[in-house]
N, C-alpha and C positions, 0 to 999 in steps of 0.2 A: 564513629558510626557512619554507615552508608546513608547518604541522603541525595537529594536531587542534584547536587553539584559535585558528587563523587565521580571521578573518572571510571571508565569501564572499558574492558577490551573484549571484542568479539572477533574470533579468528585472528587475522593480522591487523585489525583496525583498533586503535584506541580512540575513544570518544571522551571529550573533556568534561561532559556532564551527562545527565540522564534525561535531558529534555529533547524530545524528538518532534519534528514537524511531520504530521501525517500527510500522505498524498491527497491532494484535493483537485478534482477535475476543474479546469478553467474554461473548457469548451470554446477555446479561442485560437485553435490551430488551423492551418490551411493545408488540407490534405495531409494531415499528420505532422506538418512542419511547425516548429515553434515560431511564434510571431513576436512583434514588439511588446505585446502584453506579457509574454513569458519572460522577455528580457528584463522588464521592470519587476515582475513577480519574483523570479529566481534571485535577482540581486537583492531585493528586499528581504527575502528569507535568509539569504547568506549573511546579512548584517544583524540578524535577530539575536544572535548569541546562543541559539540552540545547537547542540553538538551534532545532532543527526537530522539531516534534511532529506526527505524522500519526495522527489517530484512526482507529479500526478500520474495516474493510470495512463500508461503508454502502450499502445496496442501493437501486437506482433504481426498483424496483417491488416489490410485495409478494411475487410469485412468484419474485423474484430472491434471496430470503433463503436462506441455507444451512439455517437452523433457525427455529423459532418465536421464538427469543431474539435474532435478529440485528437490528442497527441498520438504519434506513432513512431516506430523505429523499423519500418518495413521498406524504406527506400534510401537511396543515396542523399536525396534532398532532405529527408527527415534527419539523417545522421549529421549532415552539415549544419543545419540550423540548430540542432541540439548542442553540437560542439561549440558553436558561436555563443550560445546562451550560457552554457555551463562555464566556458572560459571567462565570460564577463562576470558571472557570479563569483567565481574563485578570486578574481582580482580585488573584490571588495569584501570578501568573507572574513569573519573573525577567525584568527589562527586556530587550527584544530578541527574546524567544521568538516564533517564528512558528508558527501553527497551520494545519494542513491536514486535509482529509477525503479518505479513499479511497473513490471511488464505484465501485460494482461491480454485477455480476449473476452469481449462481452457476450459471445455466444448468442443465446436467444434474446438477450436484452440489448442487442445491437439494433441499428437502423431506427434510431429514435431522434426526436427533435431535441434541441438544446432546452434546458429547463425553462428559460425565459420565453421560449416559443411554445411552451405547453408541456414538453417532456414526453408526450405520448409517441406511439409508433409513427414513423414517417408514412405519409400517403404515397401512392404511386407517382403523383406529380411532384413529389419532393425528393426524387432520386433515391427511393428506397432500394434496399437490396435483400437478397435471401439470407436469412439468419441460419445458424447451425447450433446444434446442441447434442447432448447425449441421446435424447429421445425426442420424438416429434410431438412435444407438449408445449403449448404456448404458455408464456408467463401468466397471462390473465386473459379474460374475455376481451376481444378486439385487438389483441396483440398478434404479431406475425407468428405463424406456425413454423417452427424451425425444421430444417432438414436434419434428420438423424444421421450422424456421421458413420460412414462405413469404416471398417478396420484400417484400410489403406489410407483413408482420408485422415484418420486420427494420427497416423504416423507422420503425415505431411504437416499437420498442425504442430506436432512436437518439433519438427525441423524449423518451423517458423519461430518458435521460442528460442531455439538455439541460435539461429541467425540474428535475431534481435539482441540476444545477449552479447554476441560478438560485436554488434554495432555499439552497444552500450559500453563495452570495454574500449573501443576505439574513440568514442566520444570523450571518455575520461572519467566515468563514474567510479566511485569507490566500492559500491555494492549494488546488488540487485535484489529487489523484493518481488516475489511472484504473487500475483493477486489470486488467491483461492477463496475469496469472500464475496459477499454482497450479491449473490445470485449470478455471477459471471461464469464463464465456461468451466473453469476448474471446479468451482463450487457446484455447478450443474451436474457434473459427473459424481461428485462426492455425495450429494443428497439424494435419498430415495424418492423425494418429492418430484424430482426432475429426471431421474435416471431409472428407467424401468427395463433396461437392457438385460438380456440373458446370456450374453457372451462374456469374454474375459474382462470387459470394461464395465460390467454391471452385476447386480445381485448382491453378493457378499460385500462387506466393508473392504476386504482385501482387494476385490475387483474394482469397487467404486473409487478407491484411492489410487488405483494403478496409474491413472493419467497424471495426477499432480506429483506423485512420487517419481514417475519416469521423467517428467519435465524437469524436476529439481535435479535428478541424477544427471541428466544429459547436459543441463546448463552448468552444473558444477564441473563436469568433465571438460566442457568447451572453454570455460573461462575460470580456471582454478584460482587465478589471482584475485578475483572479486569475491568479497564476502557475500553470502547468500542468506536471505530471510524469506519468510512466507507470511502473508496475511491470510488468516482463516476466519470464516464465520463459524465460531465454535459451536453455535447452537442455532437451529432454524426457528425456534419458538413456535413450532407447529407440531401437533401430534403426528407421529410417523415420520418426522424429519430427522435430520442429523442431530445427534446429542453430544453433550460435552464429554461424556465418557468415550464415545467413538472418536471424537477429536483428539483426545489424549493418545489414542493408538495411531492416528494420522501423524500427530506431532512426533511420536517416537520413530515412526518410519522415515519421516523427513529428516530428523536428526541423524539417523543412521546413514543417510546419503550426503551429509555435509551441511545441512541447513543449520544456521547459528542462532536464529531467533524466530519466534512466532509473534506476530502482531495480532492480538486477540480481539476481534470484532464479533458481530453476530448478525443474523437475519439477512434479509434482502432477496430471498429466493422464493417467496410466496406472498401474495397479497393478503393471505389469511393469518399472517404472523401476528402475535400479540406480545409486543415487547414492553415490559414495564420500564418506562423511562425514569429519569432522575439523575442527579449528579453521580458520576462514576458507576452507572448502572451495569457496566460490563466488567468491572474490576474483578469480581469474583470468578469470572471465566478465565481471566489471565492467571489468577492465583491457582485455579484448578489445573490448568495446563502446565504451569511452572512446577507444581508439586508432582503431578502425575507423570510428566514426560522428562523432567530433569533438564529442561532447556530454558534459555533466557527468553523472557517475554516482554512485550510492549503492551501496556494498558491504554485503552483509547475509549472515548465516548463521554462527553459532557464533563470533562476535567477542565475546570476553568480557574480555580483559585490556587495560588502557590502553596498554601498550607495543606490543601487537599492533595495536591500532586506530591508534595514532600512526604506526607504520611503514607502514601501508596508505596513509595520506594523504601522508606525507612522501616516499614513494617514487613518488608519482604514479600509483598503481594505481586510486585512486578519489578523488572530491572530498568525499564524506561516508562515514562509517560509520554503519550503522543497527543499533540494539540492540533486541532484543525480550525474550527470556527473561532476559537479563542485567539488564535494567531491572526486570522483575518480581521478580527475586531481590534486587536492590539498587537501589531507587528513587533513591538518591543516587550512582549510579555516576559521573556527571560530577565530583562532588566528589573522589572517589578518583582519577580521572584527573588532575585539577588538581594534587593532592598528589603524585602519581607523577611528573608531567612538569614540576613547578615553575612552574605557571601560577596566576594569580589568577582567581577565579571569583566571580560575584555570588551571594549567598545571601540569602534573605529574612531581614530583621533578627531576626525571632522565632526563627530556626533557628541563628543564628550560634553560640550557646553549645554546640550539639550537633554542630558540624561536625567537631570533633577534628582540625582542620588548623592548621598554623602560621599565625599571624595574617597574615603577608605573603601568604598564598594565599587569604585570605578577605576579601571586602568586602561590606558590607551593600548589598543591592539598592536 
């Protein structure tokens, strides 16, 4: 029976289990460059036992950052520090761990404070910058009004994604995840809430999905050796917004250009969203995409308990479960899952004494 610890192959990559670590912004970079915080953080994730580690939203150009502390892959310095950090993480990683980077652009949700500084739009005296989007519609009252990209500017943004993908390959990542969720630029084009264009980039679903599909296609052509995934906000949770059935069509189009999996999140593009929270509140969206598009999916969102995670995979609702806050709270969550489910898991030999698991469930990596 397929369960949380069953191996899985996507494209050319084999993952030792179905536990994924979702990308989590750390807001601790220096002009896009990984810092000592990232060195600690990535090495910690590498030792967790999760088979799939996707590092945080990493922006394809400087103005694409959410905040001054966001990661980037838009410069030689960004590339060098990411390589240093990933090399260190690989040296301590559990064998079989695969590392990916989430490439993104914040669009109209850029030029903001770090969360612990308030999280709102940067003031003029805080080195704010002009944001961009599909249409000149602010995210909310008091937010920056974005510049609506012209056709030629859109083509330039696509090139930024391609160049960042090439940098990701040189850094040494195993896969790339494109961020098409949470109200960032690709999602802004997908959603009719933020895209009111009447040209080839707006209007019909075919036009609204043109940017994300084109980015995926061009990235796949530029770095065919890297497995490619996409994170989608499958549903806007606002009347008149993107629906789960539309997202099935988006997933089909992405699969056709080489995308191997969809990480199924939701919301983030409107302050009017009404999301019904609770454990596993987005799992049904992953199941909908998996069945409708015939593509591997990653379920994410308030998945905290090993039995819950295992049931999601064993019942065929998703191919992976992705953990975020649960991993921050318990960086050895996969060890606990192995103990709960009666599986053996590899642990760095230096850590075996602290595993607190029956010996049959622990082996030195």
